[in-house]
C-alpha angles and dihedrals in degrees: 000000000000119000088235106031093169087080094059118100109250116192110239094014130271120321108243118204130191109306113234117241091230127038123186124211104211134136125227132173115278099005121136095222131007095240123116136228096346129086112233091239091062093053099057092216122168118265089239091058092044089053091050091050091049090049090051090050090049091050089054093050092048096043108035125069116190092222101039104025123220117006091223134010089234090058090054092049095046092047092050092048090050089052091061092052093045092049090053092049092048093050089051095049096040092052131211096302094066123069115217118210118192122207114183097177095159091064105030093087095037096079 
């Protein structure tokens, strides 16, 4: 399966399931996208936003070690700034009927 399957042509379009009432933006090791508990197909998000979310997830996996924390303070700061932008974009694309929760556990204790 492609790392970014939302770019693959799918005959008849993407199947869209029931959109959850609450979506959480939160990274975790090894996940495709930092969205919980929804599958990206059910959210009908733009490919550009899905790419940005995947890039943010990748930046976390490259820059954060569970034993040592962030590899560089600048990586932590850039990642946190990107979270603000992504949360705004998500709220816009999800619309007013979906609540977005944001959990930035890799930086909450770093202050």
